[in-house]
N, C-alpha and C positions, 0 to 999 in steps of 0.2 A: 736657517733654511726653511722653505715652505713644506708643510706636511704633505701637500698635494701640489706638485709643480705643474700639473696640467689641470687647471680648474675647469669645471663644467661651463661656467659663464665667466666672461671677462668684460667688465664695463668700467667706464670712468667713475661712476657714482652708484653706490648701492643705497637705496632708500628703504628703510625698515619702518613699515606702518602705512596703511592705506586710508587714513582719515583725511580730514580737511588739509592739514599741514603737509602730509606726505604726498597727497595728490597734487597740491599746488606746486610742490617742489618738482614733481615729475613733469608736469606740463610746462613749467617755467624753464627747466633745464632743456627740454626738447626744443622749445622756442629759441633757446640760446645756442642750439647746435651741439648740446652735450648729451651723449648716450647715458642711459641709466636703467637700472632694474629695480623695480619696487616689489617687495615681498610683504604680504599681509597675512597674519595668522588666521583670521576669520575667513569663512568661505565667501563672504560678500561684504559690501559696504554696510554702514550702520543700518540696523533694522529699527533703531530708536529715533524719534524725531530730533532729540538733543538740541544743540544750539541752533538759533534761527535768525537772529538779527545780524545783518552784514553791514558794517558801517561804511561811510563814504570812502575812507582810505582803502579798505579792502576792495570796494567796488572799483576804485581807480586801478588797483592791481589787476583785478579780473578784466577790466576794460583793456588794459595794456596787453593782456594775453588772450584777448578775443573770446571771453566767455561771459562777459557782463550781460549782454543782451539776452542770452539764454537764461541767465539767472532772473533777470527782470521778468521775462516772459513766463517762467514756471512759478515764480513767487507771487506773493499777494500784490494786488494793485495798491498804489500809494494811498488811495482813500480807505484802505482797510488796515493800515499799519502806522497810524500817526499818533496814537494816544496810549496812555496807561490809566487804568481805572481800578479803584478800590471799591469793593462791594461788601456789604454786611452779610450777605448770603445770596444764594441763587433761589432758594425757596423759603418756606417758613411763614408763620402767621403772626409773629409778635410784631409790635409797632416798630421795632428797630430792624426787622428782617426786610430783605430785598430793597435796601436803601443804598444810595451812592455815597460812599464816604468821601471820595475825592476823585477828580479827573484832571489830567494834565497832558499837554502835548509831550511827545516822547521820541527820542532817537532821530530827530531831524524832520519829524512830521508835524502837521498842524501848524500852530503859531511859530514853531521853530524853523519851518521850511525856508523862510527868507534868509535867516541868518546862516543856515547851513549852505544855502545855494551860493552865498558870497564866498564860501570857502572851498567849494569843489563843484565840478561839472557833473559829478556822479551822485545822485541821491542814494540814500541807504536802500537796502533790499531786505526782504523777509522770506526766507526759505529754509525749512528745517533740514538738518543734515541727512535725514533719511532720504530726501529728494535731492539735496545739493551734491552729496558725495557721488551718486550714480552719474550726475551731470558732469562733474569734474572727471570722473573715471572715463566716461565716453571720450571727452576731449583728450585726456592723457593717452588712452589706448590708440586713438586715431593718430596722434603724433609719434607714438612709440609702439608700433604693433609687436605684440609678444613681450613687451617690457613691463607688464604688471602681472604678478603671480599671486593670486589670492589662495587662501588655505595653505600657505607656506609660512613656516616659522623659522626665524633665526635661532639657532641653538648654541652657536659658539662663534667667537670672533677673535682672530689673532692679527696682530699688527707687526710689521717689520719695516725697515727703513724705506722700502719701495712701495708699500701699499698695505692692504688688509686682505685677509682671507676669511670668508664667512662660511659656516656650515649651515645649510638650510634644509629643513625637514618638510617634505611634502606630506601634509597631514591626511591627505586622502589615500595615498598609496603606501605611506610609511617609508618611502625611499628618501635618502639624503643626497645632497649635491653640494658642490663647493662653488663659491663665487669669489672671484678676484676683482678688487676695485681699488682705485686710487684713494677714494674718500667714501665715508658713510654719513648719511643723514639719518639721524635717529628720530623718527616721528612715531614712536611706538607707545606713546603715552606713559613712558617710564616703566613699562612692563619688563624689559629685558636689558637693554644696552646700558642704561645708567648703572644698573647693578653690576653688570659684567665689567664695567670700567671703574667701578668703585667711586662713583660720583654721588655724594650725599645730597639730599634735599634739605634746605635750611629754612627755618621759619616756624609757622604754627602747624603742628601735626593735626591729624584728624580730630575735629572738635564737634562735628555734626555728621549725621548720616542722612543722605538725600534719597528720597524715593520718587521716582517718576512713573506715572501710569500713562501709557499710550492707549487712548480710548476712542471709540466711535460713538457719537451721540448727537442728538439734536438739542443743543442748549439755547437755541434762539428764543424760546419763550422766557428765558431767565436773564439773558444778557441785554442790557439796555442800549449799548452803543455798538455801531458797526465798524468803527475805526480803531478799536482797541487792539493793539498788538499783544498786550498782556492784560489780563484781568486778575486782580488779587483779592481773594475772598478772606475776610477776617470776621468770623461768626462767633457769636456768644453761645457757648454750649449750655447744656442743662445744668452743669455744675458751676456755671458762672465764669468760666475761663474763655479767653479769646483763642480760637484755633485758626490757623492760617493755611491757605492752599492756593497755589497759582493755577489759573485756568487759561491756557494759552491756545488760541486757535491756530491750527496747522494746515488748514486747507483740506486737500491739495487742489481741488477743482472749484470749490466755493469757499469764500473767505469771510473774515469778520465773524459776526454772530451766527452766520449761516454755515460755518465750517462743518465738515463732516467728521474731521479727525481733530483730536485735542491732546495736549499734554497737561496732565494734572500733577502738581508737584508739591511736596511738603517735606519737612525735615523732622528728624528725631535725634535725641541725644545718643552718643555712642555708648556701647556697652550692652549690658544684659537686656535693656529695654529698647535697644536700637533697632534698625531696619532689619537686620539679620534674624532677629527674634520674632518678627511678624510674618505669618504666612500670608499668601496672596488674598485669601478670603477675608482675613482680618483687615488688611490694608484697604480693600475695597469698601468694607463696612465703615471704616474710619473716614474715608474720603466722602462717602455719601452723607455721613453724619455732619461733617464739617460744612459741606456745601448746602446741607439741608434740602437735598433733592427729594422731591415727592416720592413716596413709596410707589414702586412699580414703574417709575420713569426709566425707559430703557437706556442702558449704558453698557456697551460691549467692550470688554477689556482685551486689547490686542497683546499687550505685554506689560510687565512690571520690571523695572530695574532699580537696583540699589547701589549707591556708590558713596565712598567716604569723601567728606568735604575737608579740605585743608587749605592752608595759605603758605605755600612753599616755593622756593626758587632753587634751582640746581646751583651748587657751589661753583661749578664750571660749565660753560656752554661748549667749550672745545676740549677734547682730550685727544691729543695727537691728530690723527686723521678722521676723528669722529666728531660730529657736531649735533648738538641736541636742539630740537625745535618743538614748538607746541607744548603739549602737556608733559612731554619728557623733560622740558626745561622749566616749566612753571605751572602751578596748579592752584586754583582758587575757586570760590563760590561763583555761581553764574550771575551774580548781581552786576548790572551795568552792561551785560552782553559784551564782555571784553575778551573772553578766552579764545574762541575760535578766531576772532579777528586778529588777536596778537599772534597766534600761531601762523596764520596765513602771511602776516607781515614778517615774521621770522624767516619763513621759507623764501620770501621774495628778497629779503636783505642778503641771504646767503647765496642764492642761486647765481646771481651775476658775478659774484666774487669767485665762486668755484669755476665758472665758465672762463673768466679771464686768466685765472691761475693755470688751469688746464691747457689753455691756448698758448701759454707762455708770455702773454702780454703783461701780466701782473706777477708780483712777487708773492711768495707764500705768506709774507707778513700781512698782506691784505686780509687773509683769512682770520688773523688774530683780532681784527676789528669787528668781526661778527659778535664775539662775546663782549667786547668793550662798548659796543653800540647797543646791542639788544638786551643785555642783562639789566642795565639800569631801567630800561623801559619796562621790562617784565616785573622788576621789583616794585616799581610805582603802580603798575596795574594790580598786582597782588595786594598791595597795601590798600588801594582804593576799593577793590572788590570786597575785602574783609570789612572795611569800615562801612561800605554801602549796605552790606547785608544786615548789619545790626541797626544802622540808621533807618532802614526800611520798616523796622518794627517799633522804632521810637515813637511813632505816632500814637501807639496804644496809650501812652501817658495822657495824650490830649483827649481821649474818650472818657476819662474818669474811671475807667475800669482798672481795678487794682488786683494784681495776681495774689491769690490766697484770701481775698476778702469774701464775705458772705455772699452767696449767689444773689440774694435779694438786693444787696447794695449795687452789685454790678449790673443787674437788670435795670435798676432804677436809673443808673447813669446813662445807659444806652437809650432808655426811653426818653430821658430828658434831652439827650443830644438831638433827637429828631422831633422834639415837641415844637409846636407852632406858638412859641412864647418868646419874650425878650431873653429869657435865660437860655433857651434853645438856640436862639440866634447868636448869642455870645459864645456859647460852647462850640458852635460850628465855625465861627470866626477864629477861635483859638485853635481848633483842629486844623484849619487851613494853614496856620502858621507852622504847625508841626510838619505837615505834608510838604510845605514849600521847601524844606531842607532836602527833600528827596530829589531836587534838581541835580544833585551830584551824581545821581544814578541815571536819570533820564535825559539830561541835557548837557552832557559833559563833552562838548565839542573840543574844548581845549585839551582834554585828556586824550581824546581819540586822534586828533590831528596835530597837536602842538608839541609833541615830543621832538627833541632834536639830538643831533650827534656832534654838537659843538664840543671842541676839545679832543675829538677823536684824531688818531694819527693820520687818517686818510683825508682830513679836511684842512684847508689852508685858511687860517684866521685872517680877518681884515681889520682887526683893531677896534671894532665897534662892540659896545656892551650888549649883553643879551637883553632883549625886551622883557619888561616885567611880566611875570607869569601870574595868572589868576590862581590863587590857592585853591579855589573850588573847582578849577578845571572847566569852567563853563565857557569862558571867552577865549577865543583863539586869535591872538594878534599875528596876522600873517607877516612874514618878513623874508627877505632874500639873504639874510645874514648866513654866512657859511655854516653848514651843519643843520640848517633848517630845511623843511620841506619846501620845494619850489612853490611860491604863492600861486594860487589860481586866479587867472584873469581871462576875460574873453578878448580875443583878437579877431581880426578879419583877414582871411586868406583866400585869394581868388574869388572874392565876393561873398564868401561864406564865413559864418562865425565858427571859430575853433578855439579850444582852450589851450592854455600854456602847456599843460601836461600832455596834450595830444600831439605836441610838436616832437616828442620822442617818436621817431618814425618806426623804430624796430626795437624789440627787446635787446638789451645789451648795449645800446647806443648811448653815448654821452650827448648832452645838449648844450650848445652855447648860444646865449641870447645877448646881443650887444645893442647899444643905442643906435639911432639912425645915422650917426657918424662913426659907426664901429666897423667899417669895412676891413681895417687892419686886423681886428680880432677874428673876423670871419675867415680871412685869408690864412691867419695863423692856425686856425682849427683845421683847415683843409690840408695844410702842409703836415701838421702833426698827426693827423689821421693816417696819412700815408706812411709817415716815418715810424709810427709805433703800432700800426696794424689794428687800430681801435677806431670804430666808427664814431664820428662826431657830427651830429646834425647842427648846422650853424646858421644863424639869421641875424641880420641887423634890423631889428624891429623898427618899422616905420620907413625904412629905406625903400627905394623903388624895387619892386619885385619881391619884397619880403612881407611877412604878415604885418598888419597895421594895428596900432593900439587905438582903435577908433573911439573907444569909450574912455580912454585915459586912465583906466584902472591899473594897468601894468606900470605906468609911470609912477603912480602913487606908491606902489609896493616894492619896486625893484631896488631902491636905495642907491642908485647911481645916476649920473647925468647921461647926455646923449653920446658921450665919448666912452662910457663905461661898459661893463660886461658882467654877466654871471655865467659860471660853468656848472652844469648840473650832472650828477652821477646817473647811471642807468636806473637806479631805484627812485629817481625823482627828488633827490636831496641835493641842495646846493653845496658844492665843494670849494668854490672860489668866487670872489667878487672883486672886480676892479671898479673903483668909484668914478674914475675919470680917465682921461687919456694916459697912455703909458709909452715911455720912450722905447721899450722893447717888448711889444705885445707877444711876440713869438716865444720869447724866453719866459715871460710871465705865465702864459697858458701851459707851456711845457712843464714848468716846475709844479704847477697845480695838478696837471694831469698825472705826472709821475707820482706825486704825493697820493693822489686818489687811487693809484694802482699799487700802493704799498711799496713803491720804489723810492721812498723818501731819502734813503741813504745816497742815492745817486744825486739827488738835489743838493744835499748837504755837502757832498764832495766837490760839486762844481759851482757852488754858490760864491759869489764875490762879496766883499764886505759891504758894498753899496746895495741898497734895495732895488729890485727891478723896477718897481712902480712905487710912487709915494703912497703911503697909507695914512688915513686920518688918525688923529689921536682919539681917545675915548670921548664919545659924545652921544647924544640921542639921535637916532637915525630919522632925519626929517622926511626921508623918502619912504619910510615904512609906515603902513597904516594897519589898524586892526580890522 
């Protein structure tokens, strides 16, 4: 029995946490026609700049939900967020001070832009959470007036066979209320719900403590490039050790080296000498020393935050009617700009499944696929972020500086590195080799876009092998193999260029793309849409009145002939592919649709011994291109 049979609020979905993941869940559910209530323990969105790089996959999601253009408008222009730069200091008078250690294109900018543009219609964006979260909150509140309660904290959560009952504290008034919901999305950063549900985090516990300073300063006299989205300073201290500090421009109205606001970040070992042991004044002194800022150069500190760095993944992403997203499900260092992006993608994967289950179109089994799909992605992201963090400082070996060596030795190595001599030229060439390994942090398109859900219960396999994956995660071989993200290609519709992902006309819709002789597939989609109450946008690409593959790119990527088809889930992932004509297209699409809705048992019960459509044996997909 419920402790309170008459709750103060009754909603289909309760979202706990108002950061990037929770706000994405709120606006996505609203767009899907699902009511929700979001509670956030803090009185406002983040006051810290925090994460800032939004990759192409995240921007595809934001575009699908109508917020991408606002993000691009409020974020930095492309010309100010295309590189990562390593500097030996911002100030100082030694021969090795104020030198550029390395510079490279980063996160889809600069020389990477062309390769990234082949993979997505959406370029990356750069906007810190201090500004992104209010933007998402405005969109979420417009879609769900009264549906977001800040300064409200979940204190208890009880589940019964019919739903969950949450106790929520209004931290302003001290009053409590109850919320009755069918499901809970835990986007609370692991603060409460994981503990209440007894879900342990597995992996590497706290091994560093991170310190972020949000400052206002004019660093333009010391920053050499205007397109650096991140500057990393590694300076030689008076005692001959290399000290590291990130210097990240945060805008918000001027960008690049002329930004007014910045995040300065560095790490400390945990324990007695960790971040907690340092008062604010000491931290500011340490940062100024590391940067070698000239005495008296103004730097106003807005805030200082300290947080533990770990590399962990929740043992379970689902616990009954509760689902963990974002930092509640996975935590790792900021290396590679993967955290916020993965959290947004968690929420997007979950939202359409909740919507279809609540609507009755999908079975509860579909919700189990959230964990089976997203947990392997999170585990890979955590592994990469951990490795990237330490790889980023591996370059120190290339400087010749040795930890613990006499300061005179280390000063001599840094002086030689920048000397105008054959030896200096050799040293700089070797150092570039070390820095080149950092591509796994700044150019990991394959990691950002190349994950798949092949093998998931909601995907109908087509018998083709998985394309070979780049172990570095740099290259992304686009494929329409079931379980993969729908390949990006430009089509022409009504005389205008449009992208394959934009053919999803509404959140929650499936998408069917057939060849130009695929009228039977399109008709099957229309019949099944009415039969199962699920929207399916269907096109025979190249046929009269349908989008045209004018550039031929879609034909290269789709992996089927003009009689074939792909069926795409609401989150943009392929769930079925037919390579050619099929004797019973209606049944083939229906079986794939039911599988994608978690209703695979219905397919198994009604399946005949003969395959609906012929499937190829294992082979290399000639129609797929990287």
